[in-house]
N, C-alpha and C positions, 0 to 999 in steps of 0.2 A: 532425631526427627523433631522438628519444630512444628508447633500448631498455631503460633502467634507471630506477628511481625514485631521484632525488637525495635524499640524507639531510642535505645541507647547504643552507641557504637560498640561492636564486639571487640574483643581482644584479638589482634591479628599481627603477631610479631613477624612471622615469615612474609606475610603479604605486604607489610610495611617495608621490609627489605627489598622486595621485588619492585615496589613502587618507587623506591629511591635508586633503582638502577641495577640491583643485583640480578644476575642471570639465573633463569630457571634451569639452565643446562648444568649448573654446578650443584644442584640439589640431588640428594639420593632419594630412593623410593619412599622411605619412611617420611622424609621431609615433604615430598610431593603430596603424599596422602594427607598430611597435616595442612599443607597449603590449600588443597581442594576443600577441606572442611572450613578453613578460614574464609576462603573465597565465597563459598555458598552462604555462610553467615553474613558476610559483608554485603553480598548482593541483596539478601533479604532486607537488611537494614537500609541500604541506600535507596532501593526502589520504594520502600515504605516512606522515605523522606520526600521523594519527588513524584512518585507515580511513574507508570510506564510499563513496557513489556516485561513480562515476569516469568511465566511458566517455562517458556522455551529456553531461557538462559539457565534456569535451575537444572534443566535436563542435560546441558552440555558442559557442565563444570569440569568433569573429569577429562572429557575430550579436549577442552580448551587448554587445560594444564598440560596434557600429553603433547599436544601439537607444539606449544611454545617450548616444551622441554626437548623434544626430538629434533625439531627443525630450527634452522638458523634464521629466525625472523629478525628484522623485516627483509633481509636479503632473500631468503626463501619466501615464497608468496603463499599466503592463506587467503582464499576467496570465500566469503560467506554468502550464502543465498538468503535473500529477503532482508536479513539483518535483525530480526526480532531477538535472536539468540546471542547477540554480540556484546551484551553488557559485561559478562565475565571477561571477554577478550579485551574490552576497554579498560577494565580494572587492572588486568595483568600487563597492560602496555602503557604504564605510567600516567594513567588518568584517574587513579583512585581518588585523589584529592579534588577532582572536578566533578565527581559523580553527583554531588548535590546540586549541580547546575543542569542536570539532564533534561533535555527538551524545553529548557527555558531560554528566553531571548538572550543571545550572546553566550550561551552555554553549550554543553555537548549535544550533538545531534542524537536522535533516537535510533539511528542507523549508521552503518559504516560510511565514512565521508573522507575522501582522499585529502582534502584540504585540512582536515583535523589532525591527522597523524600519519606518519609514514608506514605504520602498521596496518592502516586501513587501505588495502591494496586496490579496492574497487568499490565505488559508491553504489549502493543498492537501496531498494525500497520495494521494488516489484520483484516477483518471484521468478525462479527458473532460469536465471541469467548466469549462475556461477560457473557452470561447466563450460559454456561458450567463452566466458572471460578468461577462465583459467587456461583453457586450451590456447587462446590467443597469446597469453603470457608464456606458455611452454614453447610454442612454436617460435615466438620472438627470441627466447633464450637459445633455442637451437640455432636459429639463423645468425644470431649475434655471437655465438660460441661462448655463452655465459653458463657456468656451472651453477644452476639454480634449480631447486625443487619447487614444484607447484602443486598445491592441494586445493580442491574445491570441496566445500562442505554443503550438502544439500539435504533437505528434509524429505520425508516420504510424501508430503503434500506437494512440494515444489517439483519433485521429479515427475509428477504426472503431467506437468506442462509440456506442450509440444516442443517448445524451444529446447528444453532439456533433452528430450529424446533425439531431436535433430543433432544436438551437439555430441551426444553419445555415439550416434552413427558416424558422424564425421571423424570423431577421434579414433574410432576403430579403423578408419581408412588411413588417416595421416600418421597414426602411431606416435603421438607425442609422449614424452616422459612426464606423466602426470598421475596424480592419485585423486580419485573421486571417492569421498566418504559419504555414504548414505546414512543419515541419522534417522533411524526408523523408531518413532515413538508411538506407533500404532494409531496415529490420528487419522491416517488415510488408508494405509495398507498394513496388513499383519502377516507375519511369516512364522514358520516353524521355529520355536525357541527351545525345543526339547534338548535333553542331554546328548543324544546322538549328533544333532546338528552342531552343538557347541564343541563336542569332541573332535568331529571332523574339521571344523573351522580352525581349531588350534593346530591340527596336523597340517592343514593347507598353508597356514601362516608360519610354520616352523622353517628354520634355515635349512634343515636337512631335506625337507620335502621340496623346497624351492630349488635348492642346489641339484637334487636328483631330477626334478622336472626340467630344468634348463639344460642339464647335461644330456638327458635322454632326448630332448628336442633336437639338440645339435647332431646327435648320432642318427636318430630315426628319420630326420628330415631328408637324409640322403636315400632312405628306403621309404618312399612316399606311402605305399599301402600300409606299412607297419606304423608309421607316424599317425596316419588318419585313424587307424584302429585304436591306438593308444589315446588319442585325443578324444574320440567318441566315448571310450570307456570312462575316462576321467569326467567328462560332462555328464554322463548318465549317473555316475556315483554321486556327483554334486546335486543333480536334479532330484535324486531320491530324498535328500535330507535338507536341501537349501534351495532358495530361489535364484541361484546364480546362473542358470543355463542361458537366460535371456542376455545377460551382460557378457557372458562368454561368447555367445553367438555374435554380439556386436563388436567383439575384438578385445575385450577387457579380461585381465586375469582377476577372477573374483575370489575374495576371501570373506567368509562370514556365514551366518550372522554371529557376532560376538557381543558380549555384555559390555555396553558402553559405559557402565559405571565401575567396571573392574580396571582401575587405573594402572596397576602393574601390567596386566594383560594387554591393555591398549598400548602402553609404551613399548613393550616387547614386540608387538605386532607391527607397529609403525617403524621401529628400528629395522625389522626384518624386511619391510617393504620399501624402505626409503630409497634404496639404490637400485631397485629393479628397473629394467628398461621397458619402455612402452607404457600403454595405458593400464593402470591398476584400479581395482574397485574394492573398497572395504565397506562392508555392511555391518553397522553396529545397531544394537537395540537399546534404547534409552527410555526413561519415563519422564514425560513432560511434568514439570513441577517437582522434580525429585528433591526430597529433603524437607518439603513443607507440606504437612498432611492435608490441609484443605485443597491445595493445588493438585496433589496427587489424586484426590477424590473427584475433583472437578477441573480438569485441565482446560476445558473451553472457557469456563467462567473466570478462570484465573490466567487467561492469556495475557491480560494486562490489568493493572489495578490503579486506583486513584491514590493520591497522596494520603497518608495516614495522619489524621489530626490527633494530637495527644489529648487524652482525657485523664482526669484524676482517678486512675484505678490501678496504680502500681506501675512497675517497670515495663510490663508488656501490655500490648493492646491488641485485642482480637480484631480481625479485619471484617468490616461490614460494608456491603455495597451501598453506594449512594443512591437515593431515590429522588429523581427530579420531580418537580411539581407538575410539569407538563410533559406530554409524550414527546419522544424524539420523532423526527420526520420519518426515520426508518420504521418506527412503530405505526405511524399513520399509514405508511405504505402497506405494512403487513396486515393491518386491520382491513384496509380497502381490498387487498388481494383476496382475503378470506370471504369478505362480503360479496365481492364480485364473482368469486368462484361458485358461491351458492346460487347465484342468479343465472350463470351461464356455464353450462357443462363443457363448452368448447375451450374455456380458459385453461392454459397450462402455464406453470411457473418454471422459469429456467434461471439458474445462477451458476457462475463460475467460482465455486468454492467459497461463497460469501453468504451462506445461509443465515448465520447469526447476525453478522454485520448488516445485512440488508433487511432484517426483520421478517425472515421467512420461516422461523421455527414453527410457529403455530400452523401456518399453511402446510408445511411438510408433514405435521402430525395429522391434520384433519383431511388432507387430500394427497396421501402418499402416492397414489397412482397417477397423479397429475403434476408431480413435483420432480424436477430433474436437476440434480447437482452434477455438473459435467467435470468437476475438478478444475484445476487451474488451466483452463483451455478456452480463453475468450473467443478466439477465432471460431472454434468448433461450436461454442454456445450460440453464436449469431447465425451460422449456417444451419445448425440444427433447428433454430427457430424458423428460418426461412423454409426449410423442408416441411415443417409442421404446418406453416401457413399455407403452403401450396395445396395441402390436403384438407383445408377447411377448419383447422384449429385456430385458436387465437392466442398465440404465445405472448407472455409478458416476461421480458428479460430484466432481471434486477441486477444492476451492475454499477460499480463505482465509476465516477467520471474518469478518474485517472487510469482505470483498467479498460474502459471502453476504447481508449487510444489503441490498444493492442488488437482490436478487432475491426480496425477502420476499413480495410479493404473489403471485408465481408459485409460491413454495413453498406458500403457503396454498391458493390458488385452483386451481392447475393440478395439484399433486401430492398434497398431504395431503387435500384435500376429496374427491378421487377415489380415495384410498387406493392410489396407484400404487407399484409396486415400484421405488423409486429409492434407491440407497445414496449417502450423502454422506460423503466423507473431508474433515473440516473441519480444515484446517491452521492454524497460527499462532493456536491458541486460547489465551487468557490474555494475559499481559504479554509483549511481544516485545522489550523492551530498547531499543536505540538508535534504532529507527525511531519510537518514541514514540506519542502518542495517536491519530494517524491510522491506525495499523496494529495497535493492541492488539485482540485478540479478546475483548473484555470483556463482550459482551452476548448471545452466542449461546445460552447456557443459558436466559437469561431470555426471549428471543423465540421459542425453539423449544419450551420447556416448555409454553407456553399453547396450542399447536396440537394439536388432536385427531389421532389416528392416528400421531403421531410416536413413535418409539423413539429414546432418546438415551443414548449410552454415553460414559464418560470413563475411558479406561484409565490405569493408574498406571505402566506401564513398557512397554518395547518389545514384549515377547512378548504381553502382555495386549492391546496395540494390534493386533497381527496377528490374534489369535484373535477379538477383538471385531469387526474388519472382516469376518472370515469369517462371524461370527454375524449381523451386520447384512445381509450379502449373502444369506444363507439366509432371512432374514425376508421374508415376502411382502407387504411394505408399505414405507412411507418410514421409513428409519432413518439416523441420523447418528452418526458416531463422531468425537469432537473430540480433538485432540492438539496439543501445544505446538510452538513453534519450537525447533530445535536438537536436541541429543542428550538421551538419557534416562539412567537410572541404570546402564545397562550390563547389563541382564538378558539371560540366554541366550534366544535366539530359536529356538523349535522349528520345524522344517520342517513337521511335521504340523500340519494345521489342524483344530481341534476347536471345535465350536459350544459356547459357554458358555450356561448357562441365563439367559435374559433376565429381568432384574429380581431377580437374586440376588447378594447381597454376600458378602464373605469377612472373617471376623474374623482379623486377622493378629497381634494382640498382646492379651493379657488383662491387665487392671489392676484398679484399685479403683473409686473413686467417679466418676472422670471418664472419658468415652468420646469419642474424636475420630472423627468420621465424615468420612472423606476422599473427595472427589470429584475424581479425576483425578491429575495428575502431581505433586502436592505430598505424596505419600505419605512420601517420605524426611523431609520437614520434620515431618510428623505423628509419625513414629516417633521422631525425635530429641527432640521435645517430650515425647512419652509416656514415654520413658526417664527424663526428669527428673521427671515428675509421677507416675510409675507408673500411667499411664492405659491404658485399652483403646483399640485402634485398629481401625477397620473400613474396609476398602477397599470402598466402596459400589458402585463400577463403573458402575451404571446410575442416571441421573438421572430417567429416565422409561421404564418404571415403576420406582418405588422398591421396595426389599425391605421390605415392611411387616412381615413376620414378624420379620426381624432388628431393625427399629426397635422393635417391641413388646418384644422380649427385652432389648435394650439399655436401654430406658427403665425396665424393671422392675429392672434390676441396677445402675443408675447414677443418681446424683442430678444430674449435670451432663452435658449433651451439647454438644459443640463441633462445628459443621459447618465444613468447610474446603474452599474452592473458589477457583480462579483465574478468577473471573467476578464480575460486579457482584453485590453483596449483594442489591440490589433485584430481586426476582423470580427469584432464582437457585435453586440446589439447596438451600441452607439454608432458603429460604422454603418450598420444598416440604416439608421436614421439619417446619417450624413448622405448616404447614397440616394435616399428618397428625396431629401431636400434639394440636392443638386439636380436630380432628374426633373423636379418640378420647377426649377429655376428660382427657388427661394433661397434667401441668404440671411437667416437670423444668426445671431451670435451663438455658436455651438461650443459647449464644453463637454468633452467625453471623459467621464470618470470611470475608472476600472482598474484592473491590475496592470501595472506598467510593464515594459519590456524587460523584465528581470525575473529571476527565480526568488521567491520570497522565503526567507529563512524561517525556522521554527520559532514559536512563541505562542502566546495566547491569541485567540481569535480577535479579541479587542485590540491587542497590540498590532496585529497584522492589518486590521482595518485602518488604524492610525498611520502605520507606515505607508500604506498604499493610498492614503487620502480618501478613504471611503467612509469615515465616520462623520457625524453631523458637523463637528467643529471644522473639519477639513473642508467639507462641502461649502460651508459659509465663507471660509477664507478664500477659497478659489473663486467663488462668485463675486465677492467684494473686490478682489484683486483684478478680475477681468472687467468689472464695471469701471474701476479706476483707470485701467488701460484705455478703455473706450473713451472716457472723458478726456484723457491726455491727448488722444489722437485729434480731438476736436479743439480742445483748449490746452495747448502745450504748457502754458504758464500756470495751469491750475495746480494748487498744492493739496496733497492729501496726507493722511496719517502714514508715516513711513513704516510704522510697526506692522501695519496691515500688509504692506508689500513684502517685508522681510518674512513674516510668517507664511505668506502665500508661496514665496520662493522655496521655503523648506518643504512645503507640500509638493 
């Protein structure tokens, strides 16, 4: 049991052999146990070097070793849910030497990625997808007559998602040859782990029991009443000591719960289940953060860690959480939520399993009767909010931008269509850095802007975020305030809450021919670029409704308008400005800066801004290049600095 993160590489002779191509299937049980120990030690070391998801991977070390030992991967398919737990999988699949590049530009992704390795069978980042994907692979293998095993690994949190339940029900109907492994680390649901349950689980997973069960089934199915009686008796026995009745009713053969850290037992069980026909379900119990004492004590706090910086205090370094100088936007939201709840008893807070990430921990403690964590069920979260709003409550839904996509129909049909009073705090809007394309909030302005009755705000700093949340809450209809991941510019946050005029922008800098219309948290980039260009800067604040009066004034005073947003250019705030100008018959030179028509890879947030042309330097280059193009249209023989043109083309 380690209590500190090692800063020196551990000795891993077996793991080195595997990384160089040796097969796990050739190792005996004793060697596999040693391999698991080496894998856990190397995982601790490598994540300490790069930062990243942590606790979940420690919890599935034995399971990962067992799966790659029993199954013929990558021919056999292993589908991981969400992907937080796949660092051990990556290490075992010949990427050990690349782990120091984890979540860095050009390096390994923090989630499974099909383009990265043939062992990554399905790209993920959102939860509850594994059973559907694995079932699709199993049905494809059946149709193509390929002898292939398919395994889905899903956590007790992800299995609460409606999509996972839908897939389980469908699998019970289609009867594909597949195995679903429920990795239960008691972070969402807990079950009987007593000696009787373990004893019966071992019996149910034994070859003798399986052979007897299948043989009896073939005989008794011909005598239907006898078979139904035997089936009900088995289900009732399992129901007394294990939570398998639900899965049996859905059509799965349930085994468990088993100790997920008992590597020999896992291997034996997987070997016994591997060739069974039809849908199988294996329930294992694990400990998130297994093998690292601080993570075992605080699995939520050690879900992910930052890179460990070496200090002169010996070969080991204790892990300490970083303390940012300014509050994160999620903390600004959490503080506002508590303050608003004190003022208005109608406020209720709803989150789809993102309490910590959305800054709702304090609210949950102080207002437990008004706090609803619906688990991973975004669609339900939104319609739940709609029902509450119908009865006079004022729901506030805290949700990541990338997860709001999952509740889009409910947003349109159940909330906006009925013009219900629901406030959305949309976290992780824009580029999110090292989590990459599965987690970027790149589309919310585009898919929200087209919905009638929606009000959409994009604050530029922490205080504006607080005041806009208050404004949205006072608005008697659906309103969304979107804010980025991490910290802001460090604005002074006023305790007093004041409603801002909806649809009104603020001119923060006056300049000459160019005006930069900023939507959201890139205001500092806009001002920095404007200082070099002597441009006007407008903090637009509201994407819907737009400040049309301000736009008319700016268009009359400037020949070039630059829209700036951390959202897809297609259909975003800039597109709204274009539409307004066209409707007014105005034709200023327009430059729409935003996320291009591409999925932006993982890296630092600063790198992603540069890649997408949203940093100050890129803004300046784009403006100068467009000015040069305009001059050339009038004076074709005019000469300008070619280096400007080349750098602009890179942007």
